[in-house]
MARBALUM-796730 format. One record per atom (N, C-alpha, C, O): residue number from 0; residue in one letter; x, z, y; chain. Coordinates in steps of 0.05 Angstrom, whole numbers, plus 5000, padded with zeros to 4 digits. Layout:
<site num="NUM" residu="A" X="X" Z="Z" Y="Y" chaine="A"/>
...
% end
This chain:
<site num="0" residu="M" X="4831" Z="7295" Y="0727" chaine="A"/>
<site num="0" residu="M" X="4841" Z="7298" Y="0700" chaine="A"/>
<site num="0" residu="M" X="4832" Z="7325" Y="0689" chaine="A"/>
<site num="0" residu="M" X="4830" Z="7345" Y="0703" chaine="A"/>
<site num="1" residu="P" X="4826" Z="7325" Y="0663" chaine="A"/>
<site num="1" residu="P" X="4818" Z="7350" Y="0650" chaine="A"/>
<site num="1" residu="P" X="4841" Z="7370" Y="0648" chaine="A"/>
<site num="1" residu="P" X="4864" Z="7362" Y="0645" chaine="A"/>
<site num="2" residu="H" X="4834" Z="7395" Y="0651" chaine="A"/>
<site num="2" residu="H" X="4855" Z="7416" Y="0651" chaine="A"/>
<site num="2" residu="H" X="4860" Z="7428" Y="0623" chaine="A"/>
<site num="2" residu="H" X="4880" Z="7441" Y="0619" chaine="A"/>
<site num="3" residu="S" X="4842" Z="7423" Y="0604" chaine="A"/>
<site num="3" residu="S" X="4845" Z="7434" Y="0578" chaine="A"/>
<site num="3" residu="S" X="4839" Z="7413" Y="0557" chaine="A"/>
<site num="3" residu="S" X="4829" Z="7391" Y="0563" chaine="A"/>
<site num="4" residu="K" X="4847" Z="7419" Y="0532" chaine="A"/>
<site num="4" residu="K" X="4842" Z="7401" Y="0510" chaine="A"/>
<site num="4" residu="K" X="4812" Z="7397" Y="0506" chaine="A"/>
<site num="4" residu="K" X="4802" Z="7375" Y="0501" chaine="A"/>
<site num="5" residu="Q" X="4797" Z="7418" Y="0509" chaine="A"/>
<site num="5" residu="Q" X="4768" Z="7418" Y="0506" chaine="A"/>
<site num="5" residu="Q" X="4755" Z="7399" Y="0526" chaine="A"/>
<site num="5" residu="Q" X="4737" Z="7384" Y="0520" chaine="A"/>
<site num="6" residu="A" X="4764" Z="7401" Y="0551" chaine="A"/>
<site num="6" residu="A" X="4754" Z="7384" Y="0572" chaine="A"/>
<site num="6" residu="A" X="4761" Z="7355" Y="0568" chaine="A"/>
<site num="6" residu="A" X="4745" Z="7337" Y="0574" chaine="A"/>
<site num="7" residu="A" X="4784" Z="7350" Y="0557" chaine="A"/>
<site num="7" residu="A" X="4793" Z="7323" Y="0551" chaine="A"/>
<site num="7" residu="A" X="4775" Z="7311" Y="0529" chaine="A"/>
<site num="7" residu="A" X="4767" Z="7287" Y="0531" chaine="A"/>
<site num="8" residu="K" X="4770" Z="7327" Y="0509" chaine="A"/>
<site num="8" residu="K" X="4753" Z="7318" Y="0487" chaine="A"/>
<site num="8" residu="K" X="4725" Z="7312" Y="0497" chaine="A"/>
<site num="8" residu="K" X="4713" Z="7291" Y="0490" chaine="A"/>
<site num="9" residu="R" X="4714" Z="7329" Y="0513" chaine="A"/>
<site num="9" residu="R" X="4687" Z="7325" Y="0524" chaine="A"/>
<site num="9" residu="R" X="4686" Z="7300" Y="0541" chaine="A"/>
<site num="9" residu="R" X="4666" Z="7285" Y="0541" chaine="A"/>
<site num="10" residu="L" X="4707" Z="7295" Y="0556" chaine="A"/>
<site num="10" residu="L" X="4709" Z="7270" Y="0573" chaine="A"/>
<site num="10" residu="L" X="4707" Z="7245" Y="0555" chaine="A"/>
<site num="10" residu="L" X="4692" Z="7227" Y="0562" chaine="A"/>
<site num="11" residu="K" X="4722" Z="7245" Y="0533" chaine="A"/>
<site num="11" residu="K" X="4721" Z="7223" Y="0514" chaine="A"/>
<site num="11" residu="K" X="4693" Z="7220" Y="0501" chaine="A"/>
<site num="11" residu="K" X="4683" Z="7198" Y="0498" chaine="A"/>
<site num="12" residu="Q" X="4681" Z="7243" Y="0493" chaine="A"/>
<site num="12" residu="Q" X="4655" Z="7243" Y="0481" chaine="A"/>
<site num="12" residu="Q" X="4634" Z="7232" Y="0500" chaine="A"/>
<site num="12" residu="Q" X="4617" Z="7216" Y="0492" chaine="A"/>
<site num="13" residu="N" X="4635" Z="7241" Y="0525" chaine="A"/>
<site num="13" residu="N" X="4616" Z="7233" Y="0545" chaine="A"/>
<site num="13" residu="N" X="4617" Z="7203" Y="0550" chaine="A"/>
<site num="13" residu="N" X="4597" Z="7189" Y="0553" chaine="A"/>
<site num="14" residu="A" X="4642" Z="7193" Y="0551" chaine="A"/>
<site num="14" residu="A" X="4646" Z="7164" Y="0556" chaine="A"/>
<site num="14" residu="A" X="4634" Z="7148" Y="0533" chaine="A"/>
<site num="14" residu="A" X="4621" Z="7127" Y="0537" chaine="A"/>
<site num="15" residu="K" X="4639" Z="7157" Y="0509" chaine="A"/>
<site num="15" residu="K" X="4629" Z="7143" Y="0485" chaine="A"/>
<site num="15" residu="K" X="4598" Z="7144" Y="0484" chaine="A"/>
<site num="15" residu="K" X="4585" Z="7123" Y="0479" chaine="A"/>
<site num="16" residu="S" X="4587" Z="7167" Y="0489" chaine="A"/>
<site num="16" residu="S" X="4558" Z="7169" Y="0488" chaine="A"/>
<site num="16" residu="S" X="4544" Z="7154" Y="0511" chaine="A"/>
<site num="16" residu="S" X="4523" Z="7143" Y="0507" chaine="A"/>
<site num="17" residu="R" X="4558" Z="7152" Y="0534" chaine="A"/>
<site num="17" residu="R" X="4547" Z="7137" Y="0556" chaine="A"/>
<site num="17" residu="R" X="4545" Z="7108" Y="0549" chaine="A"/>
<site num="17" residu="R" X="4525" Z="7095" Y="0555" chaine="A"/>
<site num="18" residu="L" X="4566" Z="7097" Y="0536" chaine="A"/>
<site num="18" residu="L" X="4565" Z="7069" Y="0527" chaine="A"/>
<site num="18" residu="L" X="4543" Z="7064" Y="0507" chaine="A"/>
<site num="18" residu="L" X="4528" Z="7044" Y="0508" chaine="A"/>
<site num="19" residu="N" X="4540" Z="7083" Y="0488" chaine="A"/>
<site num="19" residu="N" X="4519" Z="7080" Y="0467" chaine="A"/>
<site num="19" residu="N" X="4491" Z="7081" Y="0480" chaine="A"/>
<site num="19" residu="N" X="4473" Z="7066" Y="0473" chaine="A"/>
<site num="20" residu="N" X="4488" Z="7100" Y="0499" chaine="A"/>
<site num="20" residu="N" X="4462" Z="7102" Y="0512" chaine="A"/>
<site num="20" residu="N" X="4455" Z="7078" Y="0529" chaine="A"/>
<site num="20" residu="N" X="4432" Z="7068" Y="0529" chaine="A"/>
<site num="21" residu="R" X="4475" Z="7067" Y="0543" chaine="A"/>
<site num="21" residu="R" X="4471" Z="7043" Y="0559" chaine="A"/>
<site num="21" residu="R" X="4463" Z="7019" Y="0541" chaine="A"/>
<site num="21" residu="R" X="4446" Z="7003" Y="0548" chaine="A"/>
<site num="22" residu="A" X="4476" Z="7017" Y="0518" chaine="A"/>
<site num="22" residu="A" X="4471" Z="6995" Y="0499" chaine="A"/>
<site num="22" residu="A" X="4442" Z="6997" Y="0488" chaine="A"/>
<site num="22" residu="A" X="4428" Z="6977" Y="0486" chaine="A"/>
<site num="23" residu="A" X="4434" Z="7022" Y="0482" chaine="A"/>
<site num="23" residu="A" X="4407" Z="7026" Y="0471" chaine="A"/>
<site num="23" residu="A" X="4386" Z="7020" Y="0492" chaine="A"/>
<site num="23" residu="A" X="4366" Z="7007" Y="0486" chaine="A"/>
<site num="24" residu="K" X="4390" Z="7028" Y="0517" chaine="A"/>
<site num="24" residu="K" X="4371" Z="7023" Y="0538" chaine="A"/>
<site num="24" residu="K" X="4370" Z="6993" Y="0544" chaine="A"/>
<site num="24" residu="K" X="4349" Z="6982" Y="0548" chaine="A"/>
<site num="25" residu="S" X="4393" Z="6980" Y="0543" chaine="A"/>
<site num="25" residu="S" X="4394" Z="6951" Y="0548" chaine="A"/>
<site num="25" residu="S" X="4379" Z="6936" Y="0526" chaine="A"/>
<site num="25" residu="S" X="4365" Z="6917" Y="0532" chaine="A"/>
<site num="26" residu="A" X="4383" Z="6944" Y="0501" chaine="A"/>
<site num="26" residu="A" X="4369" Z="6931" Y="0479" chaine="A"/>
<site num="26" residu="A" X="4339" Z="6934" Y="0482" chaine="A"/>
<site num="26" residu="A" X="4323" Z="6916" Y="0476" chaine="A"/>
<site num="27" residu="L" X="4330" Z="6958" Y="0491" chaine="A"/>
<site num="27" residu="L" X="4302" Z="6963" Y="0495" chaine="A"/>
<site num="27" residu="L" X="4291" Z="6946" Y="0517" chaine="A"/>
<site num="27" residu="L" X="4269" Z="6934" Y="0514" chaine="A"/>
<site num="28" residu="R" X="4305" Z="6944" Y="0539" chaine="A"/>
<site num="28" residu="R" X="4296" Z="6927" Y="0561" chaine="A"/>
<site num="28" residu="R" X="4295" Z="6897" Y="0553" chaine="A"/>
<site num="28" residu="R" X="4277" Z="6883" Y="0561" chaine="A"/>
<site num="29" residu="T" X="4314" Z="6888" Y="0536" chaine="A"/>
<site num="29" residu="T" X="4314" Z="6861" Y="0527" chaine="A"/>
<site num="29" residu="T" X="4290" Z="6856" Y="0509" chaine="A"/>
<site num="29" residu="T" X="4277" Z="6835" Y="0511" chaine="A"/>
<site num="30" residu="A" X="4283" Z="6875" Y="0492" chaine="A"/>
<site num="30" residu="A" X="4260" Z="6873" Y="0474" chaine="A"/>
<site num="30" residu="A" X="4234" Z="6871" Y="0491" chaine="A"/>
<site num="30" residu="A" X="4216" Z="6857" Y="0484" chaine="A"/>
<site num="31" residu="I" X="4233" Z="6887" Y="0512" chaine="A"/>
<site num="31" residu="I" X="4209" Z="6887" Y="0529" chaine="A"/>
<site num="31" residu="I" X="4207" Z="6859" Y="0543" chaine="A"/>
<site num="31" residu="I" X="4184" Z="6849" Y="0544" chaine="A"/>
<site num="32" residu="K" X="4229" Z="6848" Y="0552" chaine="A"/>
<site num="32" residu="K" X="4228" Z="6822" Y="0565" chaine="A"/>
<site num="32" residu="K" X="4219" Z="6801" Y="0545" chaine="A"/>
<site num="32" residu="K" X="4203" Z="6783" Y="0552" chaine="A"/>
<site num="33" residu="K" X="4228" Z="6802" Y="0521" chaine="A"/>
<site num="33" residu="K" X="4220" Z="6783" Y="0500" chaine="A"/>
<site num="33" residu="K" X="4190" Z="6786" Y="0494" chaine="A"/>
<site num="33" residu="K" X="4176" Z="6766" Y="0490" chaine="A"/>
<site num="34" residu="F" X="4181" Z="6811" Y="0493" chaine="A"/>
<site num="34" residu="F" X="4153" Z="6816" Y="0488" chaine="A"/>
<site num="34" residu="F" X="4136" Z="6804" Y="0510" chaine="A"/>
<site num="34" residu="F" X="4116" Z="6791" Y="0504" chaine="A"/>
<site num="35" residu="K" X="4144" Z="6808" Y="0535" chaine="A"/>
<site num="35" residu="K" X="4128" Z="6797" Y="0558" chaine="A"/>
<site num="35" residu="K" X="4127" Z="6767" Y="0557" chaine="A"/>
<site num="35" residu="K" X="4107" Z="6755" Y="0563" chaine="A"/>
<site num="36" residu="K" X="4149" Z="6754" Y="0549" chaine="A"/>
<site num="36" residu="K" X="4150" Z="6725" Y="0546" chaine="A"/>
<site num="36" residu="K" X="4131" Z="6716" Y="0524" chaine="A"/>
<site num="36" residu="K" X="4117" Z="6696" Y="0527" chaine="A"/>
<site num="37" residu="T" X="4131" Z="6731" Y="0502" chaine="A"/>
<site num="37" residu="T" X="4114" Z="6725" Y="0480" chaine="A"/>
<site num="37" residu="T" X="4085" Z="6727" Y="0487" chaine="A"/>
<site num="37" residu="T" X="4068" Z="6712" Y="0478" chaine="A"/>
<site num="38" residu="V" X="4078" Z="6747" Y="0503" chaine="A"/>
<site num="38" residu="V" X="4050" Z="6751" Y="0512" chaine="A"/>
<site num="38" residu="V" X="4041" Z="6727" Y="0528" chaine="A"/>
<site num="38" residu="V" X="4018" Z="6718" Y="0526" chaine="A"/>
<site num="39" residu="E" X="4059" Z="6716" Y="0544" chaine="A"/>
<site num="39" residu="E" X="4052" Z="6692" Y="0560" chaine="A"/>
<site num="39" residu="E" X="4045" Z="6668" Y="0543" chaine="A"/>
<site num="39" residu="E" X="4029" Z="6652" Y="0550" chaine="A"/>
<site num="40" residu="T" X="4058" Z="6666" Y="0519" chaine="A"/>
<site num="40" residu="T" X="4053" Z="6643" Y="0501" chaine="A"/>
<site num="40" residu="T" X="4025" Z="6645" Y="0489" chaine="A"/>
<site num="40" residu="T" X="4011" Z="6625" Y="0485" chaine="A"/>
<site num="41" residu="G" X="4016" Z="6670" Y="0484" chaine="A"/>
<site num="41" residu="G" X="3989" Z="6674" Y="0473" chaine="A"/>
<site num="41" residu="G" X="3987" Z="6675" Y="0443" chaine="A"/>
<site num="41" residu="G" X="3965" Z="6678" Y="0432" chaine="A"/>
<site num="42" residu="D" X="4009" Z="6672" Y="0429" chaine="A"/>
<site num="42" residu="D" X="4009" Z="6672" Y="0400" chaine="A"/>
<site num="42" residu="D" X="4006" Z="6701" Y="0390" chaine="A"/>
<site num="42" residu="D" X="4025" Z="6718" Y="0393" chaine="A"/>
<site num="43" residu="S" X="3983" Z="6708" Y="0379" chaine="A"/>
<site num="43" residu="S" X="3977" Z="6736" Y="0373" chaine="A"/>
<site num="43" residu="S" X="3995" Z="6747" Y="0351" chaine="A"/>
<site num="43" residu="S" X="4002" Z="6771" Y="0352" chaine="A"/>
<site num="44" residu="E" X="4003" Z="6731" Y="0331" chaine="A"/>
<site num="44" residu="E" X="4021" Z="6741" Y="0310" chaine="A"/>
<site num="44" residu="E" X="4049" Z="6747" Y="0322" chaine="A"/>
<site num="44" residu="E" X="4061" Z="6767" Y="0315" chaine="A"/>
<site num="45" residu="A" X="4058" Z="6730" Y="0339" chaine="A"/>
<site num="45" residu="A" X="4085" Z="6734" Y="0351" chaine="A"/>
<site num="45" residu="A" X="4084" Z="6758" Y="0370" chaine="A"/>
<site num="45" residu="A" X="4104" Z="6773" Y="0372" chaine="A"/>
<site num="46" residu="V" X="4062" Z="6762" Y="0384" chaine="A"/>
<site num="46" residu="V" X="4058" Z="6785" Y="0402" chaine="A"/>
<site num="46" residu="V" X="4059" Z="6811" Y="0385" chaine="A"/>
<site num="46" residu="V" X="4072" Z="6830" Y="0393" chaine="A"/>
<site num="47" residu="A" X="4045" Z="6811" Y="0363" chaine="A"/>
<site num="47" residu="A" X="4045" Z="6835" Y="0345" chaine="A"/>
<site num="47" residu="A" X="4073" Z="6841" Y="0335" chaine="A"/>
<site num="47" residu="A" X="4081" Z="6864" Y="0335" chaine="A"/>
<site num="48" residu="A" X="4088" Z="6820" Y="0327" chaine="A"/>
<site num="48" residu="A" X="4115" Z="6825" Y="0317" chaine="A"/>
<site num="48" residu="A" X="4133" Z="6835" Y="0340" chaine="A"/>
<site num="48" residu="A" X="4150" Z="6853" Y="0335" chaine="A"/>
<site num="49" residu="A" X="4130" Z="6823" Y="0363" chaine="A"/>
<site num="49" residu="A" X="4147" Z="6831" Y="0386" chaine="A"/>
<site num="49" residu="A" X="4141" Z="6860" Y="0394" chaine="A"/>
<site num="49" residu="A" X="4158" Z="6875" Y="0401" chaine="A"/>
<site num="50" residu="Y" X="4115" Z="6867" Y="0393" chaine="A"/>
<site num="50" residu="Y" X="4107" Z="6894" Y="0400" chaine="A"/>
<site num="50" residu="Y" X="4119" Z="6915" Y="0381" chaine="A"/>
<site num="50" residu="Y" X="4127" Z="6936" Y="0388" chaine="A"/>
<site num="51" residu="K" X="4119" Z="6907" Y="0355" chaine="A"/>
<site num="51" residu="K" X="4130" Z="6925" Y="0335" chaine="A"/>
<site num="51" residu="K" X="4160" Z="6931" Y="0341" chaine="A"/>
<site num="51" residu="K" X="4169" Z="6953" Y="0337" chaine="A"/>
<site num="52" residu="V" X="4175" Z="6910" Y="0350" chaine="A"/>
<site num="52" residu="V" X="4203" Z="6914" Y="0356" chaine="A"/>
<site num="52" residu="V" X="4206" Z="6933" Y="0380" chaine="A"/>
<site num="52" residu="V" X="4223" Z="6951" Y="0380" chaine="A"/>
<site num="53" residu="V" X="4189" Z="6929" Y="0401" chaine="A"/>
<site num="53" residu="V" X="4190" Z="6946" Y="0425" chaine="A"/>
<site num="53" residu="V" X="4183" Z="6975" Y="0417" chaine="A"/>
<site num="53" residu="V" X="4196" Z="6994" Y="0426" chaine="A"/>
<site num="54" residu="Q" X="4162" Z="6978" Y="0401" chaine="A"/>
<site num="54" residu="Q" X="4153" Z="7004" Y="0393" chaine="A"/>
<site num="54" residu="Q" X="4174" Z="7019" Y="0378" chaine="A"/>
<site num="54" residu="Q" X="4180" Z="7043" Y="0383" chaine="A"/>
<site num="55" residu="K" X="4187" Z="7005" Y="0359" chaine="A"/>
<site num="55" residu="K" X="4209" Z="7018" Y="0344" chaine="A"/>
<site num="55" residu="K" X="4232" Z="7026" Y="0362" chaine="A"/>
<site num="55" residu="K" X="4243" Z="7048" Y="0360" chaine="A"/>
<site num="56" residu="G" X="4240" Z="7008" Y="0381" chaine="A"/>
<site num="56" residu="G" X="4261" Z="7014" Y="0399" chaine="A"/>
<site num="56" residu="G" X="4256" Z="7037" Y="0417" chaine="A"/>
<site num="56" residu="G" X="4273" Z="7054" Y="0422" chaine="A"/>
<site num="57" residu="A" X="4231" Z="7037" Y="0428" chaine="A"/>
<site num="57" residu="A" X="4223" Z="7059" Y="0446" chaine="A"/>
<site num="57" residu="A" X="4223" Z="7086" Y="0432" chaine="A"/>
<site num="57" residu="A" X="4233" Z="7106" Y="0443" chaine="A"/>
<site num="58" residu="D" X="4212" Z="7086" Y="0408" chaine="A"/>
<site num="58" residu="D" X="4211" Z="7111" Y="0393" chaine="A"/>
<site num="58" residu="D" X="4239" Z="7121" Y="0385" chaine="A"/>
<site num="58" residu="D" X="4245" Z="7145" Y="0386" chaine="A"/>
<site num="59" residu="K" X="4256" Z="7102" Y="0378" chaine="A"/>
<site num="59" residu="K" X="4283" Z="7109" Y="0370" chaine="A"/>
<site num="59" residu="K" X="4299" Z="7121" Y="0394" chaine="A"/>
<site num="59" residu="K" X="4313" Z="7141" Y="0391" chaine="A"/>
<site num="60" residu="T" X="4297" Z="7108" Y="0417" chaine="A"/>
<site num="60" residu="T" X="4312" Z="7118" Y="0440" chaine="A"/>
<site num="60" residu="T" X="4301" Z="7145" Y="0449" chaine="A"/>
<site num="60" residu="T" X="4316" Z="7162" Y="0459" chaine="A"/>
<site num="61" residu="A" X="4275" Z="7149" Y="0447" chaine="A"/>
<site num="61" residu="A" X="4263" Z="7174" Y="0454" chaine="A"/>
<site num="61" residu="A" X="4272" Z="7196" Y="0434" chaine="A"/>
<site num="61" residu="A" X="4277" Z="7219" Y="0443" chaine="A"/>
<site num="62" residu="R" X="4273" Z="7189" Y="0409" chaine="A"/>
<site num="62" residu="R" X="4281" Z="7209" Y="0389" chaine="A"/>
<site num="62" residu="R" X="4310" Z="7218" Y="0393" chaine="A"/>
<site num="62" residu="R" X="4317" Z="7241" Y="0389" chaine="A"/>
<site num="63" residu="K" X="4327" Z="7199" Y="0403" chaine="A"/>
<site num="63" residu="K" X="4355" Z="7206" Y="0408" chaine="A"/>
<site num="63" residu="K" X="4359" Z="7220" Y="0435" chaine="A"/>
<site num="63" residu="K" X="4380" Z="7229" Y="0441" chaine="A"/>
<site num="64" residu="G" X="4337" Z="7221" Y="0451" chaine="A"/>
<site num="64" residu="G" X="4339" Z="7235" Y="0477" chaine="A"/>
<site num="64" residu="G" X="4349" Z="7217" Y="0499" chaine="A"/>
<site num="64" residu="G" X="4357" Z="7227" Y="0520" chaine="A"/>
<site num="65" residu="I" X="4351" Z="7191" Y="0495" chaine="A"/>
<site num="65" residu="I" X="4361" Z="7173" Y="0515" chaine="A"/>
<site num="65" residu="I" X="4339" Z="7169" Y="0537" chaine="A"/>
<site num="65" residu="I" X="4346" Z="7168" Y="0560" chaine="A"/>
<site num="66" residu="I" X="4314" Z="7166" Y="0528" chaine="A"/>
<site num="66" residu="I" X="4292" Z="7166" Y="0547" chaine="A"/>
<site num="66" residu="I" X="4273" Z="7188" Y="0538" chaine="A"/>
<site num="66" residu="I" X="4274" Z="7197" Y="0515" chaine="A"/>
<site num="67" residu="A" X="4256" Z="7197" Y="0556" chaine="A"/>
<site num="67" residu="A" X="4238" Z="7219" Y="0550" chaine="A"/>
<site num="67" residu="A" X="4215" Z="7208" Y="0533" chaine="A"/>
<site num="67" residu="A" X="4208" Z="7185" Y="0533" chaine="A"/>
<site num="68" residu="K" X="4203" Z="7226" Y="0517" chaine="A"/>
<site num="68" residu="K" X="4182" Z="7220" Y="0499" chaine="A"/>
<site num="68" residu="K" X="4158" Z="7208" Y="0514" chaine="A"/>
<site num="68" residu="K" X="4146" Z="7189" Y="0505" chaine="A"/>
<site num="69" residu="G" X="4152" Z="7220" Y="0537" chaine="A"/>
<site num="69" residu="G" X="4129" Z="7210" Y="0553" chaine="A"/>
<site num="69" residu="G" X="4134" Z="7183" Y="0565" chaine="A"/>
<site num="69" residu="G" X="4116" Z="7167" Y="0567" chaine="A"/>
<site num="70" residu="T" X="4159" Z="7177" Y="0571" chaine="A"/>
<site num="70" residu="T" X="4167" Z="7151" Y="0582" chaine="A"/>
<site num="70" residu="T" X="4162" Z="7130" Y="0561" chaine="A"/>
<site num="70" residu="T" X="4152" Z="7108" Y="0566" chaine="A"/>
<site num="71" residu="A" X="4170" Z="7136" Y="0536" chaine="A"/>
<site num="71" residu="A" X="4166" Z="7117" Y="0514" chaine="A"/>
<site num="71" residu="A" X="4137" Z="7112" Y="0509" chaine="A"/>
<site num="71" residu="A" X="4128" Z="7089" Y="0505" chaine="A"/>
<site num="72" residu="A" X="4121" Z="7133" Y="0510" chaine="A"/>
<site num="72" residu="A" X="4092" Z="7131" Y="0505" chaine="A"/>
<site num="72" residu="A" X="4079" Z="7114" Y="0527" chaine="A"/>
<site num="72" residu="A" X="4062" Z="7097" Y="0521" chaine="A"/>
<site num="73" residu="R" X="4087" Z="7119" Y="0552" chaine="A"/>
<site num="73" residu="R" X="4075" Z="7105" Y="0574" chaine="A"/>
<site num="73" residu="R" X="4083" Z="7075" Y="0573" chaine="A"/>
<site num="73" residu="R" X="4066" Z="7058" Y="0578" chaine="A"/>
<site num="74" residu="M" X="4107" Z="7070" Y="0565" chaine="A"/>
<site num="74" residu="M" X="4117" Z="7042" Y="0563" chaine="A"/>
<site num="74" residu="M" X="4101" Z="7027" Y="0541" chaine="A"/>
<site num="74" residu="M" X="4092" Z="7005" Y="0546" chaine="A"/>
<site num="75" residu="K" X="4098" Z="7040" Y="0518" chaine="A"/>
<site num="75" residu="K" X="4083" Z="7027" Y="0496" chaine="A"/>
<site num="75" residu="K" X="4054" Z="7023" Y="0504" chaine="A"/>
<site num="75" residu="K" X="4043" Z="7002" Y="0498" chaine="A"/>
<site num="76" residu="S" X="4043" Z="7042" Y="0517" chaine="A"/>
<site num="76" residu="S" X="4015" Z="7040" Y="0525" chaine="A"/>
<site num="76" residu="S" X="4010" Z="7017" Y="0544" chaine="A"/>
<site num="76" residu="S" X="3991" Z="7001" Y="0541" chaine="A"/>
<site num="77" residu="R" X="4027" Z="7015" Y="0564" chaine="A"/>
<site num="77" residu="R" X="4024" Z="6994" Y="0584" chaine="A"/>
<site num="77" residu="R" X="4028" Z="6966" Y="0572" chaine="A"/>
<site num="77" residu="R" X="4014" Z="6947" Y="0578" chaine="A"/>
<site num="78" residu="L" X="4048" Z="6964" Y="0553" chaine="A"/>
<site num="78" residu="L" X="4053" Z="6938" Y="0541" chaine="A"/>
<site num="78" residu="L" X="4030" Z="6930" Y="0523" chaine="A"/>
<site num="78" residu="L" X="4022" Z="6906" Y="0523" chaine="A"/>
<site num="79" residu="L" X="4020" Z="6948" Y="0508" chaine="A"/>
<site num="79" residu="L" X="3997" Z="6942" Y="0490" chaine="A"/>
<site num="79" residu="L" X="3973" Z="6934" Y="0507" chaine="A"/>
<site num="79" residu="L" X="3958" Z="6916" Y="0499" chaine="A"/>
<site num="80" residu="K" X="3969" Z="6948" Y="0529" chaine="A"/>
<site num="80" residu="K" X="3946" Z="6942" Y="0547" chaine="A"/>
<site num="80" residu="K" X="3949" Z="6913" Y="0558" chaine="A"/>
<site num="80" residu="K" X="3930" Z="6898" Y="0559" chaine="A"/>
<site num="81" residu="S" X="3973" Z="6906" Y="0566" chaine="A"/>
<site num="81" residu="S" X="3978" Z="6879" Y="0577" chaine="A"/>
<site num="81" residu="S" X="3974" Z="6858" Y="0555" chaine="A"/>
<site num="81" residu="S" X="3964" Z="6836" Y="0561" chaine="A"/>
<site num="82" residu="A" X="3981" Z="6864" Y="0530" chaine="A"/>
<site num="82" residu="A" X="3978" Z="6845" Y="0508" chaine="A"/>
<site num="82" residu="A" X="3948" Z="6841" Y="0503" chaine="A"/>
<site num="82" residu="A" X="3939" Z="6818" Y="0498" chaine="A"/>
<site num="83" residu="K" X="3933" Z="6862" Y="0503" chaine="A"/>
<site num="83" residu="K" X="3904" Z="6860" Y="0498" chaine="A"/>
<site num="83" residu="K" X="3890" Z="6845" Y="0521" chaine="A"/>
<site num="83" residu="K" X="3872" Z="6829" Y="0516" chaine="A"/>
<site num="84" residu="R" X="3899" Z="6849" Y="0545" chaine="A"/>
<site num="84" residu="R" X="3888" Z="6836" Y="0569" chaine="A"/>
<site num="84" residu="R" X="3893" Z="6806" Y="0567" chaine="A"/>
<site num="84" residu="R" X="3876" Z="6789" Y="0573" chaine="A"/>
<site num="85" residu="A" X="3918" Z="6799" Y="0558" chaine="A"/>
<site num="85" residu="A" X="3926" Z="6771" Y="0556" chaine="A"/>
<site num="85" residu="A" X="3911" Z="6757" Y="0533" chaine="A"/>
<site num="85" residu="A" X="3905" Z="6733" Y="0534" chaine="A"/>
<site num="86" residu="G" X="3905" Z="6773" Y="0512" chaine="A"/>
<site num="86" residu="G" X="3890" Z="6762" Y="0489" chaine="A"/>
<site num="86" residu="G" X="3861" Z="6754" Y="0496" chaine="A"/>
<site num="86" residu="G" X="3850" Z="6736" Y="0485" chaine="A"/>
<site num="87" residu="K" X="3849" Z="6769" Y="0514" chaine="A"/>
<site num="87" residu="K" X="3822" Z="6764" Y="0523" chaine="A"/>
<site num="87" residu="K" X="3820" Z="6740" Y="0541" chaine="A"/>
<site num="87" residu="K" X="3801" Z="6724" Y="0539" chaine="A"/>
<site num="88" residu="G" X="3840" Z="6737" Y="0558" chaine="A"/>
<site num="88" residu="G" X="3839" Z="6716" Y="0579" chaine="A"/>
<site num="88" residu="G" X="3847" Z="6689" Y="0570" chaine="A"/>
<site num="88" residu="G" X="3847" Z="6671" Y="0586" chaine="A"/>
% end
């Protein structure tokens, strides 16, 4: 239990931000899964739309500090690479 009002407030804030961070990460992972499924179908317009959603989500979570900037960049790079590879094959 917190010993001061300040500690109690921080406990509540941390719990709230943890839930928000988990929700944002989960939404990003879901978008990535949808993107990968779309890549398997081979529809280039749908792949572009799905990538746009992933890109926006990755940038947003990185901007909020939920994931690192480099992690977001690496994620986007790998997904785009896989989409291009699937488009050729």
